[in-house]
Each structure stands twice: as C-alpha cells, then as structure tokens.
TIRO-2110 file (N, C-alpha, C; in Angstrom, 1 decimal):
// TIRO-2110
0.9, -1.2, 0.0, N, 1, A
-0.1, -0.1, -0.1, CA, 1, A
0.9, 1.2, 0.0, C, 1, A
1.9, 1.2, 0.9, N, 2, A
2.9, 2.3, 0.8, CA, 2, A
3.6, 2.4, -0.5, C, 2, A
3.8, 1.5, -1.2, N, 3, A
4.5, 1.5, -2.5, CA, 3, A
3.6, 2.2, -3.6, C, 3, A
2.3, 1.9, -3.4, N, 4, A
1.3, 2.2, -4.3, CA, 4, A
1.2, 4.0, -4.2, C, 4, A
1.1, 4.3, -2.9, N, 5, A
1.1, 5.8, -2.6, CA, 5, A
2.0, 6.4, -2.9, C, 5, A
3.3, 5.9, -2.8, N, 6, A
4.5, 6.7, -3.1, CA, 6, A
4.4, 6.7, -4.7, C, 6, A
4.0, 5.7, -5.4, N, 7, A
4.2, 5.9, -6.9, CA, 7, A
3.0, 6.7, -7.3, C, 7, A
1.9, 6.8, -6.7, N, 8, A
1.1, 8.1, -7.0, CA, 8, A
1.3, 9.3, -6.8, C, 8, A
2.1, 9.5, -5.7, N, 9, A
2.9, 10.8, -5.3, CA, 9, A
3.9, 11.1, -6.3, C, 9, A
4.6, 10.2, -6.6, N, 10, A
5.6, 10.5, -7.5, CA, 10, A
5.2, 10.7, -9.0, C, 10, A
4.1, 10.2, -9.3, N, 11, A
3.4, 10.4, -10.5, CA, 11, A
2.7, 11.8, -10.7, C, 11, A
2.2, 12.3, -9.5, N, 12, A
1.5, 13.5, -9.4, CA, 12, A
2.7, 14.7, -9.4, C, 12, A
3.9, 14.3, -8.9, N, 13, A
5.0, 15.3, -9.0, CA, 13, A
5.6, 15.5, -10.4, C, 13, A
5.6, 14.3, -11.2, N, 14, A
6.0, 14.5, -12.4, CA, 14, A
5.1, 15.3, -13.3, C, 14, A
3.7, 15.1, -13.2, N, 15, A
2.7, 15.7, -13.9, CA, 15, A
2.7, 17.3, -13.4, C, 15, A
3.0, 17.7, -12.4, N, 16, A
2.9, 19.0, -11.8, CA, 16, A
4.2, 19.8, -12.2, C, 16, A
5.0, 19.2, -12.5, N, 17, A
6.4, 20.0, -13.1, CA, 17, A
6.1, 20.8, -14.2, C, 17, A
6.5, 22.2, -14.2, N, 18, A
6.4, 23.0, -15.3, CA, 18, A
7.2, 22.7, -16.5, C, 18, A
6.8, 22.7, -17.5, N, 19, A
7.6, 22.4, -18.7, CA, 19, A
8.3, 23.9, -19.3, C, 19, A
9.5, 23.7, -19.6, N, 20, A
10.3, 25.0, -19.7, CA, 20, A
10.2, 25.2, -21.2, C, 20, A
9.8, 26.5, -21.6, N, 21, A
9.5, 26.9, -22.9, CA, 21, A
10.8, 28.0, -23.2, C, 21, A
11.2, 28.2, -24.3, N, 22, A
12.2, 29.2, -24.7, CA, 22, A
11.7, 29.7, -26.0, C, 22, A
12.1, 30.9, -26.0, N, 23, A
12.4, 31.7, -27.5, CA, 23, A
10.9, 32.2, -27.8, C, 23, A
10.5, 31.4, -29.2, N, 24, A
9.2, 31.7, -29.9, CA, 24, A
8.2, 30.9, -29.1, C, 24, A
8.6, 29.8, -28.4, N, 25, A
7.5, 29.1, -27.8, CA, 25, A
6.9, 29.7, -26.5, C, 25, A
7.9, 30.5, -26.0, N, 26, A
7.6, 31.4, -24.8, CA, 26, A
6.5, 32.7, -25.2, C, 26, A
6.9, 33.2, -26.4, N, 27, A
6.2, 34.2, -26.9, CA, 27, A
4.7, 33.8, -27.3, C, 27, A
4.7, 32.4, -27.9, N, 28, A
3.4, 32.0, -28.1, CA, 28, A
2.4, 31.8, -26.9, C, 28, A
3.2, 31.3, -25.9, N, 29, A
2.7, 30.7, -24.8, CA, 29, A
1.9, 32.3, -24.1, C, 29, A
2.8, 33.3, -24.1, N, 30, A
2.1, 34.6, -23.7, CA, 30, A
1.0, 34.9, -24.6, C, 30, A
1.1, 34.9, -25.7, N, 31, A
0.0, 35.4, -26.7, CA, 31, A
-1.3, 34.7, -26.5, C, 31, A
-1.0, 33.3, -26.4, N, 32, A
-2.2, 32.3, -26.1, CA, 32, A
-3.1, 32.7, -24.8, C, 32, A
-2.1, 32.9, -23.8, N, 33, A
-2.6, 33.2, -22.4, CA, 33, A
-3.6, 34.5, -22.6, C, 33, A
-3.1, 35.4, -23.4, N, 34, A
-3.8, 36.7, -23.4, CA, 34, A
-4.9, 36.7, -24.3, C, 34, A
-5.2, 35.6, -25.2, N, 35, A
-6.3, 35.4, -25.9, CA, 35, A
-7.3, 34.5, -25.3, C, 35, A
-7.1, 33.9, -24.3, N, 36, A
-8.0, 32.9, -23.7, CA, 36, A
-8.5, 33.6, -22.4, C, 36, A
-9.8, 33.5, -22.0, N, 37, A
-10.6, 33.9, -21.1, CA, 37, A
-10.6, 33.1, -19.9, C, 37, A
-10.3, 33.6, -18.6, N, 38, A
-10.4, 33.0, -17.6, CA, 38, A
-12.1, 32.6, -17.4, C, 38, A
-12.6, 31.4, -17.3, N, 39, A
-13.7, 30.9, -17.1, CA, 39, A
-14.6, 31.4, -15.7, C, 39, A
-13.6, 31.5, -14.9, N, 40, A
-14.3, 31.9, -13.4, CA, 40, A
-14.3, 33.6, -13.3, C, 40, A
-13.3, 34.3, -13.7, N, 41, A
-13.1, 35.9, -13.7, CA, 41, A
-14.2, 36.2, -14.8, C, 41, A
-13.9, 35.8, -15.9, N, 42, A
-15.0, 36.3, -17.0, CA, 42, A
-14.5, 37.4, -17.7, C, 42, A
-13.9, 38.4, -17.2, N, 43, A
-13.4, 39.7, -17.9, CA, 43, A
-11.8, 39.8, -17.7, C, 43, A
-11.3, 38.7, -17.6, N, 44, A
-9.8, 38.5, -17.5, CA, 44, A
-9.3, 37.6, -18.2, C, 44, A
-8.0, 37.8, -18.7, N, 45, A
-7.5, 36.6, -19.5, CA, 45, A
-6.9, 35.6, -18.4, C, 45, A
-6.6, 34.6, -18.9, N, 46, A
-5.9, 33.5, -18.1, CA, 46, A
-4.5, 34.0, -17.5, C, 46, A
-3.9, 34.8, -18.4, N, 47, A
-2.7, 35.3, -18.0, CA, 47, A
-2.8, 36.2, -16.8, C, 47, A
-4.0, 37.1, -16.6, N, 48, A
-4.0, 37.9, -15.6, CA, 48, A
-4.9, 37.3, -14.4, C, 48, A
-5.4, 36.2, -14.5, N, 49, A
-6.1, 35.6, -13.4, CA, 49, A
-5.2, 34.7, -12.4, C, 49, A
-5.6, 34.6, -11.2, N, 50, A
-5.0, 34.0, -10.3, CA, 50, A
-6.0, 32.8, -9.9, C, 50, A
-7.1, 32.6, -10.5, N, 51, A
-8.0, 31.5, -10.2, CA, 51, A
-7.3, 30.1, -10.3, C, 51, A
-7.8, 29.1, -9.7, N, 52, A
-7.0, 27.8, -9.9, CA, 52, A
-7.3, 27.3, -11.2, C, 52, A
-8.5, 27.4, -11.9, N, 53, A
-8.8, 26.9, -13.2, CA, 53, A
-7.9, 27.7, -14.3, C, 53, A
-7.5, 29.0, -14.1, N, 54, A
-6.8, 29.8, -14.9, CA, 54, A
-5.4, 29.1, -14.9, C, 54, A
-4.8, 28.7, -13.5, N, 55, A
-3.6, 28.2, -13.7, CA, 55, A
-3.6, 26.9, -14.5, C, 55, A
-4.5, 26.2, -14.2, N, 56, A
-4.7, 24.7, -14.8, CA, 56, A
-4.7, 25.0, -16.7, C, 56, A
-5.5, 25.8, -16.9, N, 57, A
-5.5, 26.4, -18.4, CA, 57, A
-4.0, 26.8, -18.8, C, 57, A
-3.3, 27.6, -18.0, N, 58, A
-1.9, 27.8, -18.4, CA, 58, A
-1.2, 26.7, -18.5, C, 58, A
-1.3, 25.9, -17.5, N, 59, A
-0.6, 24.6, -17.6, CA, 59, A
-0.7, 23.7, -19.0, C, 59, A
-2.1, 23.7, -19.2, N, 60, A
-2.5, 22.8, -20.4, CA, 60, A
-1.9, 23.5, -21.6, C, 60, A
-1.9, 24.9, -21.8, N, 61, A
-1.3, 25.5, -23.0, CA, 61, A
0.2, 25.4, -23.0, C, 61, A
0.7, 25.4, -22.0, N, 62, A
2.3, 25.1, -21.8, CA, 62, A
2.6, 23.7, -22.3, C, 62, A
1.9, 22.9, -22.0, N, 63, A
2.2, 21.3, -22.4, CA, 63, A
2.0, 21.1, -23.6, C, 63, A
0.9, 21.7, -24.1, N, 64, A
0.5, 21.4, -25.6, CA, 64, A
1.5, 22.2, -26.6, C, 64, A
2.0, 23.3, -26.2, N, 65, A
3.0, 24.0, -26.9, CA, 65, A
4.2, 23.2, -27.0, C, 65, A
4.7, 22.5, -25.7, N, 66, A
5.9, 21.9, -25.5, CA, 66, A
5.8, 20.5, -26.5, C, 66, A
4.5, 20.3, -26.9, N, 67, A
4.3, 18.9, -27.3, CA, 67, A
4.2, 19.1, -29.0, C, 67, A
4.4, 20.4, -29.4, N, 68, A
4.3, 20.8, -30.9, CA, 68, A
3.0, 21.1, -31.4, C, 68, A
1.9, 21.2, -30.6, N, 69, A
0.8, 21.8, -31.4, CA, 69, A
0.8, 23.2, -31.6, C, 69, A
0.0, 23.4, -32.7, N, 70, A
-0.3, 24.6, -33.3, CA, 70, A
-1.4, 25.7, -32.4, C, 70, A
-1.1, 27.0, -32.4, N, 71, A
-2.2, 27.7, -31.7, CA, 71, A
-3.6, 27.3, -32.2, C, 71, A
-4.0, 27.0, -33.3, N, 72, A
-5.4, 26.7, -33.8, CA, 72, A
-5.8, 25.3, -32.9, C, 72, A
-4.8, 24.5, -33.0, N, 73, A
-5.1, 23.1, -32.3, CA, 73, A
-5.4, 23.4, -30.8, C, 73, A
-4.5, 24.2, -30.2, N, 74, A
-4.6, 24.5, -28.7, CA, 74, A
-5.9, 25.2, -28.4, C, 74, A
-6.4, 26.2, -29.3, N, 75, A
-7.7, 26.7, -29.0, CA, 75, A
-8.7, 25.7, -29.3, C, 75, A
-8.7, 25.1, -30.3, N, 76, A
-9.7, 24.0, -30.5, CA, 76, A
-9.8, 23.2, -29.5, C, 76, A
-8.7, 22.6, -28.9, N, 77, A
-8.8, 21.7, -27.8, CA, 77, A
-9.5, 22.4, -26.6, C, 77, A
-9.1, 23.7, -26.4, N, 78, A
-10.0, 24.3, -25.1, CA, 78, A
-11.4, 24.5, -25.5, C, 78, A
-11.6, 24.9, -26.5, N, 79, A
-13.0, 25.2, -27.0, CA, 79, A
-13.8, 23.9, -27.0, C, 79, A
-13.3, 22.7, -27.3, N, 80, A
-14.1, 21.4, -27.2, CA, 80, A
-14.3, 21.0, -25.7, C, 80, A
-13.4, 21.6, -24.9, N, 81, A
-13.5, 21.1, -23.6, CA, 81, A
-14.4, 22.2, -22.7, C, 81, A
-14.2, 23.4, -23.2, N, 82, A
-14.8, 24.5, -22.3, CA, 82, A
-15.9, 25.4, -23.1, C, 82, A
-15.9, 25.1, -24.4, N, 83, A
-16.8, 26.1, -25.0, CA, 83, A
-16.4, 27.3, -25.7, C, 83, A
-16.9, 28.0, -26.5, N, 84, A
-16.5, 29.1, -27.4, CA, 84, A
-16.1, 30.1, -26.4, C, 84, A
-16.9, 30.1, -24.9, N, 85, A
-16.5, 31.1, -24.3, CA, 85, A
-15.2, 31.6, -23.5, C, 85, A
-14.3, 30.4, -24.0, N, 86, A
-13.0, 30.3, -23.4, CA, 86, A
-12.0, 31.3, -24.1, C, 86, A
-12.6, 31.7, -25.5, N, 87, A
-11.9, 32.8, -26.5, CA, 87, A
-12.5, 34.1, -26.1, C, 87, A
-11.6, 35.0, -26.1, N, 88, A
-11.8, 36.3, -26.1, CA, 88, A
-12.6, 36.9, -27.4, C, 88, A
-12.0, 36.4, -28.6, N, 89, A
-12.7, 36.7, -29.9, CA, 89, A
-13.3, 35.6, -30.5, C, 89, A
-14.7, 35.4, -30.0, N, 90, A
-15.2, 34.0, -30.6, CA, 90, A
-15.3, 34.2, -32.1, C, 90, A
-15.4, 33.2, -32.9, N, 91, A
-15.7, 33.1, -34.4, CA, 91, A
-16.9, 33.5, -34.6, C, 91, A
-17.3, 34.1, -35.8, N, 92, A
-18.6, 34.6, -36.3, CA, 92, A
-19.3, 33.3, -36.7, C, 92, A
-20.3, 32.9, -36.1, N, 93, A
-21.2, 31.8, -36.5, CA, 93, A
-22.5, 31.9, -36.0, C, 93, A
-23.6, 31.1, -36.3, N, 94, A
-24.7, 31.1, -35.8, CA, 94, A
-24.8, 31.4, -34.3, C, 94, A
-24.2, 30.7, -33.4, N, 95, A
-24.1, 30.6, -32.1, CA, 95, A
-23.5, 32.1, -31.4, C, 95, A
-22.7, 32.7, -31.9, N, 96, A
-22.2, 33.8, -31.8, CA, 96, A
-22.6, 35.2, -32.4, C, 96, A
-23.6, 34.9, -33.2, N, 97, A
-23.9, 36.1, -34.0, CA, 97, A
-24.5, 37.1, -33.3, C, 97, A
-25.2, 36.9, -32.1, N, 98, A
-25.8, 37.9, -31.1, CA, 98, A
-24.6, 38.6, -30.5, C, 98, A
-23.3, 38.0, -30.3, N, 99, A
-22.4, 38.8, -29.6, CA, 99, A
-21.8, 39.7, -30.6, C, 99, A
-21.9, 39.5, -32.0, N, 100, A
-21.2, 40.3, -32.9, CA, 100, A
-22.0, 41.4, -33.4, C, 100, A
-23.4, 41.2, -33.6, N, 101, A
-24.2, 42.1, -34.1, CA, 101, A
-25.1, 42.8, -33.0, C, 101, A
-25.1, 42.3, -31.8, N, 102, A
-25.9, 42.8, -30.7, CA, 102, A
-25.8, 44.2, -30.3, C, 102, A
-24.6, 44.7, -30.2, N, 103, A
-24.2, 46.1, -29.7, CA, 103, A
-24.5, 47.0, -30.8, C, 103, A
-24.4, 46.6, -32.3, N, 104, A
-24.9, 47.5, -33.3, CA, 104, A
-26.4, 47.5, -33.5, C, 104, A
-27.0, 46.5, -33.1, N, 105, A
-28.6, 46.8, -33.0, CA, 105, A
-28.9, 47.4, -31.9, C, 105, A
-28.3, 47.3, -30.6, N, 106, A
-28.8, 48.2, -29.6, CA, 106, A
-28.4, 49.8, -29.9, C, 106, A
-27.4, 49.8, -30.5, N, 107, A
-26.9, 51.4, -30.8, CA, 107, A
-27.9, 51.8, -31.9, C, 107, A
-28.3, 51.3, -32.7, N, 108, A
-29.2, 51.6, -33.7, CA, 108, A
-31.0, 51.8, -33.1, C, 108, A
-31.1, 51.2, -32.2, N, 109, A
-32.4, 51.3, -31.4, CA, 109, A
-32.5, 52.4, -30.7, C, 109, A
-31.2, 52.6, -30.0, N, 110, A
-31.0, 53.9, -29.3, CA, 110, A
-31.2, 54.9, -30.0, C, 110, A
-30.4, 55.2, -31.3, N, 111, A
-30.6, 56.3, -32.0, CA, 111, A
-31.9, 56.6, -32.6, C, 111, A
-32.6, 55.3, -33.0, N, 112, A
-34.0, 55.5, -33.4, CA, 112, A
-35.0, 56.3, -32.5, C, 112, A
-34.6, 55.7, -31.0, N, 113, A
-35.5, 56.4, -30.0, CA, 113, A
-35.2, 57.9, -30.0, C, 113, A
-33.9, 58.2, -29.8, N, 114, A
-33.5, 59.7, -29.9, CA, 114, A
-34.2, 60.5, -31.0, C, 114, A
-34.2, 60.0, -32.2, N, 115, A
-34.5, 60.8, -33.4, CA, 115, A
-36.1, 60.9, -33.1, C, 115, A
-36.7, 59.9, -32.7, N, 116, A
-38.1, 60.0, -32.8, CA, 116, A
-38.6, 60.9, -31.6, C, 116, A
-37.8, 60.9, -30.5, N, 117, A
-38.1, 61.9, -29.4, CA, 117, A
-38.2, 63.3, -29.9, C, 117, A
-37.0, 63.6, -30.9, N, 118, A
-36.6, 64.8, -31.2, CA, 118, A
-37.8, 65.3, -32.2, C, 118, A
-38.1, 64.5, -33.1, N, 119, A
-39.2, 64.7, -33.9, CA, 119, A
-40.4, 65.1, -33.3, C, 119, A
-40.9, 64.3, -32.2, N, 120, A
-42.1, 64.8, -31.5, CA, 120, A
-42.1, 66.1, -30.7, C, 120, A
-40.8, 66.2, -30.2, N, 121, A
-40.7, 67.6, -29.5, CA, 121, A
-40.9, 68.8, -30.5, C, 121, A
-40.3, 68.5, -31.7, N, 122, A
-40.3, 69.5, -32.7, CA, 122, A
-41.7, 69.7, -33.2, C, 122, A
-42.5, 68.6, -33.5, N, 123, A
-43.8, 68.7, -34.2, CA, 123, A
-44.9, 69.3, -33.2, C, 123, A
-44.5, 68.8, -31.9, N, 124, A
-45.7, 69.1, -30.8, CA, 124, A
-45.7, 70.6, -30.6, C, 124, A
-46.9, 71.3, -30.6, N, 125, A
-47.1, 72.8, -30.2, CA, 125, A
-46.7, 72.9, -28.8, C, 125, A
-46.2, 74.0, -28.4, N, 126, A
-45.9, 74.0, -27.0, CA, 126, A
-47.2, 74.4, -26.4, C, 126, A
-47.3, 73.6, -25.3, N, 127, A
-48.8, 73.6, -24.4, CA, 127, A
-48.9, 74.9, -23.8, C, 127, A
-50.0, 75.5, -24.0, N, 128, A
-50.4, 76.7, -23.3, CA, 128, A
-51.6, 76.4, -22.6, C, 128, A
-51.9, 77.2, -21.4, N, 129, A
-53.3, 77.0, -20.8, CA, 129, A
-54.2, 77.7, -21.6, C, 129, A
-55.5, 76.9, -21.7, N, 130, A
-56.7, 77.6, -22.4, CA, 130, A
-57.1, 78.8, -21.6, C, 130, A
-57.1, 79.9, -22.1, N, 131, A
-57.7, 81.0, -21.4, CA, 131, A
-59.0, 81.6, -22.0, C, 131, A
-59.9, 82.0, -21.2, N, 132, A
-61.1, 82.5, -21.7, CA, 132, A
-60.9, 84.2, -21.9, C, 132, A
-61.1, 84.1, -23.1, N, 133, A
-60.7, 85.7, -23.5, CA, 133, A
-61.6, 86.8, -22.9, C, 133, A
-62.9, 86.6, -22.6, N, 134, A
-63.9, 87.4, -22.1, CA, 134, A
-63.4, 87.7, -20.6, C, 134, A
-63.1, 86.8, -19.9, N, 135, A
-62.7, 86.8, -18.6, CA, 135, A
-61.5, 87.6, -18.5, C, 135, A
-60.3, 87.4, -19.4, N, 136, A
-59.2, 88.2, -19.5, CA, 136, A
-59.4, 89.5, -19.6, C, 136, A
-60.2, 89.7, -20.6, N, 137, A
-60.6, 91.0, -21.0, CA, 137, A
-61.0, 92.0, -19.9, C, 137, A
-62.0, 91.4, -19.1, N, 138, A
-62.8, 91.9, -17.9, CA, 138, A
-61.5, 92.2, -16.7, C, 138, A
-60.5, 91.3, -16.6, N, 139, A
-59.7, 91.5, -15.6, CA, 139, A
-58.7, 92.5, -15.9, C, 139, A
-58.4, 92.6, -17.2, N, 140, A
-57.4, 93.8, -17.6, CA, 140, A
-58.1, 95.1, -17.6, C, 140, A
-59.5, 95.1, -18.0, N, 141, A
-60.3, 96.3, -17.9, CA, 141, A
-60.4, 96.8, -16.5, C, 141, A
-60.4, 95.9, -15.5, N, 142, A
-60.6, 96.2, -14.0, CA, 142, A
-59.5, 96.9, -13.7, C, 142, A
-58.2, 96.3, -13.9, N, 143, A
-56.9, 97.0, -13.6, CA, 143, A
-56.6, 98.1, -14.3, C, 143, A
-57.1, 98.3, -15.6, N, 144, A
-56.7, 99.5, -16.1, CA, 144, A
-57.7, 100.7, -15.6, C, 144, A
-58.8, 100.2, -15.5, N, 145, A
-59.9, 101.4, -15.1, CA, 145, A
-59.5, 102.4, -13.8, C, 145, A
-59.2, 101.7, -12.8, N, 146, A
-58.9, 102.6, -11.6, CA, 146, A
-57.6, 103.4, -11.8, C, 146, A
-56.9, 102.9, -12.6, N, 147, A
-55.6, 103.9, -13.0, CA, 147, A
-56.1, 104.9, -14.0, C, 147, A
-56.9, 104.6, -14.9, N, 148, A
-57.6, 105.6, -15.6, CA, 148, A
-58.4, 106.6, -14.9, C, 148, A
-59.2, 106.0, -14.2, N, 149, A
-60.2, 107.2, -13.4, CA, 149, A
-59.2, 108.1, -12.4, C, 149, A
-58.1, 107.4, -11.7, N, 150, A
-57.1, 108.1, -10.9, CA, 150, A
-56.4, 109.2, -11.9, C, 150, A
-56.2, 108.9, -12.8, N, 151, A
-55.4, 109.9, -13.8, CA, 151, A
-56.4, 110.9, -14.2, C, 151, A
-57.7, 110.5, -14.5, N, 152, A
-58.7, 111.4, -14.9, CA, 152, A
-59.0, 112.5, -13.7, C, 152, A
-58.9, 111.9, -12.6, N, 153, A
-59.2, 112.7, -11.4, CA, 153, A
-58.1, 113.8, -11.3, C, 153, A
-57.0, 113.4, -11.4, N, 154, A
-55.9, 114.2, -11.2, CA, 154, A
-55.9, 115.4, -12.4, C, 154, A
-56.5, 115.1, -13.5, N, 155, A
-56.5, 116.0, -14.4, CA, 155, A
-57.6, 117.3, -14.3, C, 155, A
-58.6, 116.6, -13.3, N, 156, A
-59.6, 117.7, -13.2, CA, 156, A
-59.3, 118.6, -12.2, C, 156, A
END
C-alpha cells in the first residue's frame, strides 16, 4: 500500500512539473494566454487571473506548446473542452452572431429612439393653458380702469 501511495505521489509530482519553454514558444505561450478568457473571472485573461482554473489552463497551454501543437489546435482543444466562451474573440457563426451584431442593433435602436423623441418635440406645439378671452379682457379692464379714473381725477 505504501509503495502504491509513493508511486501515485511520484506520478503527481512528474505531472505537476512545469515545462520549460524558450524563445518563440514562450512568446506563443504569452500570446495564447492573453487570448484565452478565465472562465471564473470572465473579464480577465488566463494570463491575468489567479484563479485555480486559470492556472490549470496555463499549464495545459504550456504542455501543448511543448508537444508541438499549433495555436489553432490548442484553441480548438480548449473550445472542445470549455466551449467558445474560453476565447476572447469568438468566431462569427450562428451561435455567436448575437455577440457580434447585438451592440450595433442596440446602438441603432437607441439612435432611433432619440430621433423619434426629437421629432415629437419639434412637431408638438408648446402647451399653453386655455384662457377665456372674455374673462381675461374683464380682468385687464378692471386693472386699467382704476388707474385711468385716477389719472382723470388728477387732470380735473
């Protein structure tokens, strides 16, 4: 039993060892990490995230680069495993169409609403309270008569 536990521990240590990348491989590693989204943080790349899953994804990328796989193969492997959400720039297809077109549709709807509101404001006459002309004339006559009679008394 101890031998089995030691063997499992040794195997885990071998798998946990980091693969050393050099030159172009290291540049590819950093580029891929920047292009892949952390599935836990969602708005961070796996290069920026400290989440355990991001660390696992970085290890997968590192090992696959060391095995000689291309960037497209590595991305496809991760997409097959985690879905298109793992890519920061998902490809344009029927499943991601709303991601690509959605912002433009919302912008067009917003502009349409603004234009319609401006037209309504321009076309609608300004609201004025309805006044009774006869009543207004009487009120104005009452206000002007005392001043007229006062001025006529001064003249006499």
